[in-house]
Structures are given as structure tokens and as C-alpha cells.
C-alpha positions as CSV (number, residue, x, y, z in Angstrom):
1,M,-7.8,-13.1,1.8
2,V,-7.9,-14.3,5.4
3,V,-11.3,-15.9,4.8
4,T,-10.2,-17.7,1.6
5,I,-7.0,-19.1,3.4
6,L,-9.1,-20.3,6.3
7,F,-11.6,-21.8,3.9
8,S,-8.7,-23.5,2.0
9,E,-7.5,-25.1,5.2
10,H,-10.9,-26.4,5.9
11,Q,-11.3,-27.7,2.4
12,A,-8.0,-29.5,2.5
13,K,-9.1,-31.3,5.7
14,V,-12.4,-32.2,4.1
15,R,-10.6,-33.4,1.0
16,V,-8.2,-35.6,3.1
17,A,-11.1,-37.0,5.0
18,A,-13.0,-37.7,1.8
19,H,-10.0,-39.4,0.4
20,E,-9.6,-41.6,3.5
21,Q,-13.3,-42.4,3.4
22,L,-13.0,-43.5,-0.2
23,I,-10.0,-45.8,0.5
24,G,-11.8,-47.2,3.6
25,D,-15.0,-47.9,1.5
26,D,-12.9,-49.7,-1.1
27,L,-11.0,-51.8,1.4
28,V,-14.2,-52.7,3.3
29,E,-15.8,-53.9,0.0
30,S,-12.7,-56.0,-0.7
31,V,-12.7,-57.7,2.7
32,D,-16.5,-58.1,2.5
33,R,-16.1,-60.1,-0.7
34,M,-13.3,-62.2,0.8
35,L,-15.4,-63.1,3.9
36,D,-18.5,-63.7,1.8
37,S,-16.6,-66.1,-0.4
38,V,-15.1,-68.0,2.6
39,S,-18.5,-68.2,4.4
40,A,-20.6,-69.2,1.4
41,R,-18.6,-71.7,-0.7
42,R,-19.3,-75.4,0.0
43,R,-21.2,-74.3,3.1
44,H,-23.8,-77.0,3.0
45,Q,-21.3,-79.8,2.2
46,L,-19.0,-78.8,5.1
47,A,-22.0,-78.5,7.4
48,A,-22.9,-82.1,6.6
49,L,-19.5,-83.3,7.8
50,A,-19.6,-81.5,11.1
51,G,-20.1,-83.9,14.0
52,Q,-19.1,-87.0,12.1
53,P,-15.9,-88.9,13.1
54,C,-12.7,-87.6,11.6
55,S,-11.7,-91.0,10.4
56,R,-14.7,-91.1,8.2
57,V,-14.9,-87.6,6.8
58,G,-11.2,-86.4,7.0
59,A,-10.5,-87.1,3.3
60,S,-13.7,-85.4,2.2
61,L,-12.9,-82.4,4.4
62,A,-9.4,-82.1,2.9
63,D,-10.9,-82.3,-0.6
64,L,-13.5,-79.7,0.1
65,E,-10.8,-77.3,1.5
66,T,-9.1,-77.2,-1.9
67,Y,-12.2,-75.5,-3.4
68,L,-12.1,-72.7,-0.8
69,R,-10.3,-69.5,-1.8
70,Y,-8.2,-67.6,0.8
71,V,-8.4,-70.6,3.3
72,R,-5.4,-72.2,4.8
73,A,-7.4,-74.9,6.7
74,V,-10.9,-75.9,7.7
75,A,-11.6,-77.6,11.1
76,L,-14.7,-79.4,12.3
77,V,-16.0,-78.5,15.7
78,S,-17.9,-80.6,18.2
79,G,-19.0,-79.2,21.5
80,D,-16.3,-76.7,22.4
81,R,-13.4,-78.4,20.7
82,L,-11.8,-78.6,17.2
83,Y,-11.5,-82.3,16.5
84,C,-10.7,-82.6,12.7
85,S,-8.5,-80.5,10.4
86,S,-8.3,-80.5,6.6
87,A,-4.6,-80.0,6.9
88,L,-3.6,-82.0,10.0
89,G,-6.3,-84.7,10.3
90,A,-7.5,-85.5,13.8
91,I,-6.7,-82.8,16.4
92,D,-7.9,-81.8,19.8
93,V,-7.9,-78.0,20.3
94,P,-10.3,-75.9,22.4
95,L,-12.5,-73.5,20.5
96,S,-11.6,-70.9,23.1
97,D,-8.1,-70.6,21.5
98,Y,-9.8,-68.7,18.7
99,P,-11.4,-65.5,20.1
100,L,-14.4,-64.5,18.0
101,S,-16.5,-61.3,17.5
102,P,-20.2,-62.2,17.2
103,G,-22.0,-60.9,14.2
104,S,-25.5,-61.2,12.7
105,G,-24.5,-64.5,11.0
106,D,-21.1,-66.2,11.3
107,S,-18.6,-65.1,14.0
108,I,-15.1,-63.9,13.0
109,G,-11.9,-63.0,14.8
110,L,-8.3,-62.0,14.3
111,L,-5.4,-63.9,15.9
112,A,-1.7,-63.0,16.1
113,Q,-0.9,-66.7,15.4
114,T,-2.0,-70.3,15.8
115,R,-0.3,-73.0,17.7
116,Y,0.5,-74.8,14.5
117,Q,2.0,-71.7,12.7
118,P,3.5,-69.3,15.2
119,G,4.1,-65.6,14.3
120,V,1.6,-65.6,11.3
121,P,-1.6,-63.6,11.9
122,V,-4.8,-65.2,10.7
123,L,-8.5,-64.4,10.4
124,V,-11.0,-67.1,11.5
125,I,-14.6,-67.6,10.6
126,F,-16.8,-69.9,12.7
127,N,-20.1,-71.2,11.3
128,R,-22.4,-72.9,13.8
129,T,-24.0,-75.6,11.7
130,A,-26.2,-77.1,14.4
131,L,-26.5,-77.4,18.1
132,G,-23.0,-78.5,19.4
133,T,-21.3,-78.6,16.0
134,G,-19.7,-76.1,13.6
135,V,-17.1,-75.4,11.0
136,L,-14.0,-73.1,11.6
137,S,-12.2,-71.7,8.6
138,I,-8.7,-70.2,8.9
139,V,-7.9,-67.4,6.4
140,E,-4.2,-66.5,5.8
141,G,-3.4,-63.0,7.1
142,D,-1.4,-62.3,3.9
143,Y,-4.7,-62.0,1.9
144,L,-5.7,-59.2,4.3
145,T,-2.4,-57.4,4.1
146,D,-2.5,-57.6,0.3
147,A,-5.9,-55.9,0.3
148,L,-4.7,-53.3,2.8
149,A,-1.6,-52.6,0.7
150,H,-3.9,-51.2,-2.1
151,G,-4.9,-48.4,0.3
152,V,-1.3,-47.5,1.0
153,R,-0.6,-47.3,-2.7
154,Y,-3.5,-44.8,-3.1
155,G,-2.2,-42.3,-0.6
156,A,-2.8,-43.8,2.9
157,Q,0.0,-43.7,5.4
158,T,-1.3,-46.9,6.8
159,A,-4.4,-49.0,6.8
160,S,-5.6,-51.7,9.2
161,I,-8.4,-54.1,9.6
162,S,-9.9,-54.0,13.2
163,M,-12.2,-56.4,14.9
164,R,-13.8,-55.5,18.2
165,D,-12.3,-57.3,21.2
166,T,-9.9,-59.4,19.1
167,G,-7.3,-57.0,17.6
168,R,-6.2,-55.6,14.3
169,I,-3.7,-56.3,11.5
170,D,-2.1,-53.5,9.5
171,A,-0.8,-53.4,5.9
172,R,2.6,-54.7,7.0
173,G,1.1,-57.8,8.5
174,I,1.7,-56.7,12.1
175,F,-0.9,-57.8,14.6
176,R,-1.8,-55.5,17.5
177,P,-4.2,-56.3,20.3
178,A,-7.5,-54.4,20.7
179,S,-6.1,-52.5,23.7
180,A,-3.3,-50.9,21.6
181,P,-3.6,-47.1,21.0
182,L,-5.3,-45.8,17.7
183,A,-3.6,-42.4,17.6
184,A,-2.2,-43.0,14.1
185,Y,-5.6,-43.4,12.5
186,T,-8.0,-40.6,11.6
187,T,-10.8,-42.3,9.7
188,R,-12.8,-45.4,10.6
189,V,-15.1,-47.2,8.1
190,A,-17.2,-50.0,9.4
191,S,-18.5,-52.9,7.3
192,R,-22.3,-53.3,7.2
193,K,-22.1,-57.1,6.7
194,W,-19.4,-58.2,9.1
195,P,-18.2,-57.1,12.5
196,F,-15.0,-55.4,11.4
197,A,-13.8,-51.9,10.5
198,I,-11.1,-50.4,8.3
199,L,-8.8,-47.8,9.9
200,V,-7.1,-45.4,7.6
201,S,-4.8,-42.4,7.9
202,S,-3.3,-40.4,5.0
203,S,0.4,-40.1,4.4
204,G,2.2,-36.9,5.3
205,G,2.9,-36.3,1.6
206,F,-0.7,-36.5,0.6
207,I,-1.9,-34.2,3.4
208,S,0.9,-31.7,2.6
209,G,0.0,-31.8,-1.1
210,M,-3.7,-31.2,-0.4
211,H,-2.9,-28.2,1.9
212,W,-0.6,-26.6,-0.7
213,K,-3.0,-27.2,-3.5
214,Y,-5.9,-25.5,-1.7
215,R,-3.7,-22.7,-0.3
216,T,-2.5,-21.9,-3.8
217,A,-6.0,-21.9,-5.1
218,A,-7.1,-19.8,-2.1
219,L,-4.4,-17.3,-2.8
220,A,-5.4,-17.0,-6.4
221,V,-9.1,-16.8,-5.5
222,G,-8.4,-14.3,-2.7
223,L,-6.5,-12.0,-5.0
224,L,-9.2,-12.3,-7.6
225,L,-12.0,-11.6,-5.1
226,D,-10.1,-8.6,-3.7
227,G,-9.7,-7.2,-7.2
228,L,-13.4,-7.8,-7.9
229,I,-14.5,-6.3,-4.6
230,A,-12.4,-3.2,-5.3
231,A,-13.7,-2.9,-8.9
232,T,-17.3,-3.5,-7.7
233,Y,-16.9,-0.9,-5.1
234,L,-15.8,1.6,-7.7
235,L,-18.3,0.6,-10.4
236,T,-21.3,0.3,-8.1
237,F,-21.4,3.8,-6.8
238,A,-20.8,5.5,-10.2
239,P,-23.9,4.1,-11.9
240,R,-25.9,4.8,-8.7
241,R,-24.9,8.4,-8.7
242,L,-25.6,8.7,-12.5
243,M,-29.1,7.1,-12.0
244,L,-30.0,9.4,-9.1
245,N,-28.8,12.4,-11.0
246,A,-30.9,11.3,-14.0
247,V,-33.9,11.0,-11.7
248,R,-33.2,14.5,-10.3
249,Q,-33.0,15.9,-13.8
250,A,-36.2,14.1,-14.8
251,L,-38.1,15.8,-12.0
252,R,-36.8,19.2,-13.2
253,R,-37.5,18.5,-16.8
254,N,-41.0,17.1,-16.2
255,E,-40.1,13.7,-17.7
256,F,-42.2,11.9,-15.1
257,H,-45.9,11.5,-15.3
258,V,-48.5,9.5,-13.4
259,A,-50.7,6.8,-14.9
260,Y,-53.8,5.5,-13.4
261,Q,-55.1,1.9,-13.2
262,P,-58.8,1.7,-12.5
263,I,-60.0,-0.3,-9.5
264,I,-63.5,-1.6,-10.2
265,E,-66.4,-3.2,-8.3
266,T,-66.5,-6.8,-9.4
267,A,-70.3,-7.0,-9.2
268,S,-71.0,-4.0,-11.5
269,R,-67.5,-3.3,-13.1
270,A,-68.1,0.3,-12.2
271,L,-65.1,2.5,-11.4
272,D,-64.5,2.7,-7.7
273,G,-60.9,4.0,-7.5
274,V,-57.5,4.3,-9.1
275,E,-54.0,3.3,-8.3
276,A,-51.5,6.1,-9.2
277,L,-48.4,4.7,-10.8
278,L,-45.2,6.6,-11.6
279,R,-44.0,6.5,-15.3
280,W,-40.8,7.9,-16.8
281,D,-40.5,8.9,-20.5
282,H,-36.9,9.7,-21.1
283,P,-36.1,11.7,-24.2
284,K,-33.3,9.4,-25.2
285,W,-34.0,6.0,-23.7
286,G,-37.8,6.1,-24.0
287,A,-40.1,4.5,-21.4
288,I,-38.2,3.4,-18.3
289,S,-39.7,0.8,-15.9
290,P,-39.9,1.9,-12.3
291,A,-38.3,-1.4,-11.3
292,S,-35.0,-0.2,-12.9
293,F,-34.7,2.9,-10.7
294,M,-37.0,2.9,-7.7
295,G,-34.7,0.6,-5.8
296,E,-32.0,3.2,-5.9
297,V,-34.5,6.0,-5.2
298,E,-35.9,4.3,-2.1
299,S,-32.5,4.2,-0.5
300,S,-31.6,7.8,-1.3
301,E,-32.5,11.4,-0.6
302,M,-34.6,11.4,-3.9
303,L,-37.3,9.3,-2.3
304,G,-39.1,12.3,-0.8
305,P,-39.3,14.4,-4.0
306,V,-40.4,11.4,-6.1
307,T,-43.2,10.2,-3.7
308,Q,-44.3,13.8,-3.2
309,F,-44.5,14.2,-7.0
310,V,-46.7,11.2,-7.4
311,M,-49.1,12.2,-4.6
312,R,-49.2,15.9,-5.6
313,T,-49.8,15.0,-9.3
314,A,-52.4,12.4,-8.6
315,V,-54.4,14.7,-6.3
316,A,-54.1,17.7,-8.8
317,E,-55.0,15.7,-11.9
318,M,-58.0,14.0,-10.4
319,A,-59.3,17.2,-8.8
320,Q,-59.2,19.0,-12.2
321,R,-61.3,16.3,-13.9
322,P,-64.6,15.9,-12.1
323,P,-65.9,13.3,-14.5
324,A,-63.0,11.1,-13.7
325,I,-62.9,11.6,-10.0
326,P,-63.0,8.1,-8.3
327,L,-64.0,7.5,-4.8
328,R,-60.4,6.9,-3.8
329,I,-56.9,7.4,-5.1
330,A,-54.2,4.8,-4.0
331,V,-50.5,5.7,-3.9
332,N,-47.7,3.4,-3.0
333,V,-45.3,4.6,-0.3
334,A,-41.9,3.1,0.4
335,P,-40.4,2.2,3.8
336,G,-38.2,5.4,3.8
337,D,-41.3,7.6,3.3
338,L,-42.6,6.7,6.7
339,Q,-39.3,7.6,8.3
340,R,-39.0,11.0,6.6
341,K,-39.5,14.1,8.7
342,G,-42.5,16.0,7.5
343,F,-44.1,13.1,5.7
344,V,-47.3,13.3,7.8
345,A,-47.6,17.1,7.3
346,Q,-47.2,16.7,3.5
347,V,-49.9,14.0,3.3
348,K,-52.3,16.2,5.4
349,A,-51.7,19.1,3.1
350,L,-52.6,17.1,0.1
351,T,-55.7,15.5,1.6
352,A,-57.0,19.0,2.3
353,Q,-57.0,19.6,-1.5
354,L,-59.1,16.6,-2.3
355,P,-62.7,17.1,-3.4
356,V,-65.4,16.1,-1.0
357,G,-66.0,12.3,-1.0
358,V,-62.6,11.4,-2.4
359,T,-60.2,9.5,-0.2
360,L,-56.4,9.1,-0.3
361,V,-55.2,5.5,0.2
362,L,-51.6,4.8,1.1
363,E,-50.4,1.3,0.1
364,L,-47.7,-0.4,2.2
365,T,-46.0,-3.8,2.0
366,E,-46.2,-6.1,5.1
367,R,-42.4,-6.7,5.0
368,F,-41.7,-3.2,6.3
369,L,-44.6,-3.1,8.8
370,L,-43.0,-6.1,10.6
371,V,-39.8,-4.1,11.1
372,E,-41.1,-0.7,12.0
373,S,-44.2,-1.5,13.8
374,V,-44.1,1.2,16.6
375,H,-43.3,4.1,14.3
376,T,-45.7,2.9,11.6
377,A,-48.5,2.7,14.2
378,A,-48.0,6.3,15.2
379,I,-48.2,7.4,11.6
380,F,-51.4,5.3,11.0
381,N,-53.1,7.0,14.0
382,A,-52.1,10.5,12.9
383,L,-53.2,10.2,9.2
384,K,-56.3,8.1,9.8
385,A,-57.6,11.0,11.9
386,T,-57.5,13.2,8.8
387,G,-59.4,10.7,6.6
388,V,-56.4,8.9,5.0
389,R,-57.0,5.2,4.5
390,F,-54.4,2.4,4.4
391,A,-54.0,-0.8,2.3
392,I,-51.6,-3.7,2.9
393,D,-50.1,-4.5,-0.5
394,D,-49.0,-7.9,-1.7
395,F,-50.5,-9.6,1.3
396,G,-49.2,-13.1,2.0
397,T,-46.2,-12.9,-0.3
398,E,-43.6,-12.1,2.4
399,H,-44.3,-13.3,5.9
400,N,-48.1,-13.8,5.8
401,N,-48.2,-12.4,9.4
402,L,-51.9,-12.3,10.4
403,D,-50.9,-10.4,13.5
404,L,-50.4,-7.3,11.3
405,L,-54.1,-7.1,10.6
406,G,-54.8,-6.8,14.3
407,R,-51.9,-4.4,15.2
408,F,-52.6,-1.9,12.4
409,Q,-55.8,-0.3,11.4
410,F,-55.9,-1.3,7.8
411,D,-58.9,-0.6,5.5
412,Y,-58.0,-2.7,2.5
413,V,-56.1,-5.9,1.8
414,K,-54.7,-6.3,-1.7
415,I,-54.4,-9.9,-3.0
416,D,-51.2,-10.3,-5.0
417,R,-51.4,-11.3,-8.6
418,Q,-49.6,-14.6,-7.9
419,F,-52.7,-15.8,-6.0
420,V,-55.0,-14.5,-8.7
421,N,-53.0,-16.4,-11.4
422,Q,-53.6,-19.6,-9.5
423,V,-57.4,-19.2,-9.8
424,D,-57.5,-20.7,-13.3
425,T,-55.6,-23.8,-12.0
426,G,-57.8,-24.5,-9.0
427,G,-56.2,-22.1,-6.5
428,I,-59.4,-20.3,-5.5
429,E,-59.3,-21.8,-2.0
430,I,-56.4,-19.5,-1.2
431,I,-58.4,-16.5,-2.2
432,R,-61.4,-17.7,-0.1
433,A,-59.1,-18.0,2.9
434,I,-57.8,-14.5,2.5
435,V,-61.3,-13.2,2.1
436,S,-62.4,-15.0,5.2
437,V,-59.5,-13.5,7.2
438,A,-60.1,-10.0,5.9
439,K,-63.8,-10.2,6.8
440,H,-62.8,-11.2,10.3
441,Y,-60.9,-8.0,10.7
442,G,-63.5,-5.9,8.9
443,L,-61.3,-5.2,5.8
444,Q,-62.2,-4.7,2.1
445,I,-60.5,-6.9,-0.5
446,I,-58.9,-5.8,-3.7
447,A,-57.5,-8.4,-6.2
448,E,-54.6,-7.3,-8.4
449,G,-53.6,-8.6,-11.8
450,V,-56.9,-9.8,-13.1
451,E,-56.5,-10.7,-16.8
452,T,-59.2,-13.2,-17.7
453,E,-63.0,-13.5,-17.5
454,S,-62.6,-16.8,-15.6
455,Q,-60.5,-15.1,-13.0
456,H,-63.1,-12.3,-12.6
457,A,-65.9,-14.8,-12.3
458,A,-64.0,-16.8,-9.7
459,L,-63.2,-13.7,-7.6
460,L,-66.8,-12.6,-7.7
461,A,-68.0,-16.0,-6.5
462,A,-65.3,-16.0,-3.8
463,G,-66.7,-12.7,-2.4
464,V,-63.9,-10.3,-3.6
465,P,-65.6,-6.9,-4.0
466,F,-62.9,-5.0,-5.8
467,A,-60.3,-5.8,-8.5
468,Q,-57.9,-4.2,-10.9
469,G,-56.0,-5.6,-13.9
470,Y,-55.6,-5.6,-17.7
471,L,-59.0,-7.3,-18.1
472,Y,-60.6,-4.0,-17.1
473,Q,-58.0,-1.4,-18.2
474,R,-54.3,-1.0,-18.4
475,P,-52.7,2.1,-16.6
476,V,-53.7,5.2,-18.6
477,T,-53.2,9.0,-18.4
478,A,-55.8,11.2,-16.6
479,E,-57.2,12.3,-20.0
480,R,-57.7,8.7,-21.2
481,L,-59.2,7.8,-17.8
482,V,-61.9,10.4,-18.4
483,Q,-62.6,9.0,-21.9
484,W,-62.7,5.4,-20.6
485,R,-65.1,6.3,-17.9
486,Q,-67.4,8.1,-20.3
487,E,-67.3,5.2,-22.7
488,A,-68.1,2.8,-19.9
489,T,-71.0,4.9,-18.7
490,T,-72.6,5.3,-22.2
491,S,-72.1,1.6,-23.1
């Protein structure tokens, strides 16, 4: 609840800032259009008059001014003085009376008033037409305040147009010098075309409304999340307990069995080993995928009995069927297995039951090896001394940390099926790179998930010596493995 309330306060501030930004963008666009219009209309005709005597061009200047929107008057400049006005005729006013902010093109400035109309703010635009001549346009401040008033109507407390070094005019038409404080404004949006910015601050009512809106929503969401968390807490543990209890009962009722997927030599397609895979045939639900229950098992006390069942069953079934005995039997072990007390002793006892020439291979994922490197290294050393071999499974899919191959005494690297699948689409270079790395460390390569003859051919050409997948044989029982090997031998 506290988190949702704090988040709501943050979101309210974000919403207010976004609203002010939107108002500022809209006002900048409006003022940009106004200045573009004043600067562009009749520009060349006015430029042609600059520098000529006022007695000759005064009438033309007054006529041209009538075509200019937003403009109160236009004055011609020669040197540093205004000498001819569309409204007053001949004049003599220093250009320095009109402070300007330089821009990429025309210069602009804000004035609190002019000498001819005191108390009325204006905006001036100066176009330097040639060396020593120019045109000065005077824009009524009312046009600016009308544009700024739109921002106030859309939720702004106040809005102002500000020009560096010259001052600012707010939505009420009040001019303030550039040195005046800006505490009332929270958002500044600068024009990309002209040297001015729009200053915006939201009204108290709008800010209060946003905070109440998001606080109310946060309260509702917080109550809902609290309820969902409580319900999830209650519902999560009940299915987990039921699942683990079902696994415990399955072990007692002999519902589990082990299937074996052959690992073949790619050159001869002869059987070289098997990977032992756990399978569950539930009397009511039928075949249950390991993916649906092993996640819970690996984080529970049932991990030890399940892993021990797979290893014990695989060793026993292979030892009872001499025609099916491969050179090695691979078994997956989970992170929790290597942390279990007595794991090393259990593995040693099983390896002692293996027939001569048969090796037990433990497959581990690189993700766990990165976390438990010291403990894992000790287990490696203890088990490798008894003849156990190790394979790094799914190599490259997690962190692709090559340092693992140097820190741990692996015997095999298993290339994940996602890389094998890319072989048909030109991804063989990845396989070659893994083969090169493995050879550098003196490791054997096993490719998983081979399903097509083209994948087999590509792996063979890339120097992959061993592979497994549906192309050769799906996981089968020990009995079927004997038949498959006999059929492969006689064919």
C-alpha cells in the first residue's frame, strides 16, 4: 500500500509535468507561427524600401504594413536609427531603444512599452536587409497575451513568453524584466526556431485534482494487490504441497521410470552413450512432463530421492542388459544436488556397480557453476578421482562464460538445440566456434536436438564427434534400447 501511494504521488507529478509540457508545446507552436508570419510576409518588398528616403517610400511603407498580420507598425532603419515609420512617417529614434535577442535569423525582443505608446508591451522583430539598413516590425503585445490565455484555459496557473536578456510577458499582459524571479514557473519549453521560451505552471486546482485522482487509483490498486498477494500466498503453497506429495507417492508406487536417448558417433552413427531421462506415468493423468514438476522438486527435500532414483535405475538397468551397455551413461544433476550432504558418497557407491568400461557422466548447467564455483570445484575433484566424468549442458545459452572451461575439469560440452536448429539457416559458424573453443580446452562435443539429415551432415563437417536427437532415436525404455541396438547392428 505504501509503495502504491508513493508511486501515485510520483505519477501525479509526472502527469502535471506532462500536461505543462503539452501546454508549452502548443503555445510555442502558436507564437512560432506568429513570428514566422511577421518575418516572412512582404519581406522582399520591405527590404527594397530600406535605405531610401522616407519622403519617397513612406506611402508604400504604410500600404505594405496593412498586409502584415499582428503588426502595429513597421519602421525602416538606416545605420543605427529608425528614420521612417508606417504609422508616423519620418521619425528619428535610436535602434538601441529596442533591445533585441540575436537568433539564427532575425533578431527579436520584448519591450515594456514604446515612446509612442507608453504602458503597452510589444514584441519587436528586426530584419537586417543589407549592410547598414534593416526593417523593424512592432507586434502588439495583445496578440501574445491572447495566445498565452489559451494555456490558462487548459489548466495552467499562468503562462509567459520569455526572451533572454529582454524580459517576459505573462497571460495578463504584464511585462517583467529578465532579472525578475521565476519561482512561479515549473516548466520551460524553448522554441527551436526563435530565441524565446514559454514558461508554464499548473493551477493549484489542476495539481490537487491530479494528486487526488492518482491517490484514489493507488488506494484501489493497493487494496487489490494486497488481496491478490494474500490469495497468491495461500494458493501457491497448497498446489506446491500437493505436487510434492504426488511426487513422493509416485516414488513409492513405482510410477516413475527412466527413458534413454542414445548418443551416437556422428561419423559411424554407432551407439556411444545414453542420456538417462526421468519419465512419470500417472495412473490418472497419464504421462507428465518433467518440466511441470521438476522445478518444484529441485527446490524441495524431494530432489535427493528423485535424483538418486534416476541414477540408481539407470545404472541397474544398463548393467542388467549387456547388449545395450553403452560406453557412458549421462544423468542430469540439479544445483541442489551438489549441495546435498552425502551426494558424493552416493555417486561413488553407484559408480562401483558399473560394469568395466562404462562411465557415469554428470551433466550440469553453466548458470549454477558461476554461482557455486568453489563448492562445485571440490565435488569435481572428488568424483573425477573415482572415474566420474562431467559435461556442461546447454553451453552458451546463459552467460557463455568461457572462464568456466578453464576453472572446471569438464570432459564434454553439450551444444544446445537452439544452435543446432540454426544450422539449416546458415548458423553453422556458431557451431564451428564452439568446437574450436572446446578443442582448445581438450573437450569432446555433443550436439543436442538433431532432427534432420542436413543438420547431421553440417555437424559432421564442422567436426562435432557426438550427437543425439530424434533423427537417430527418441528416448526409449531399456528394453527398446536393446532392440534398437540389435537392429542397428544387423542392418
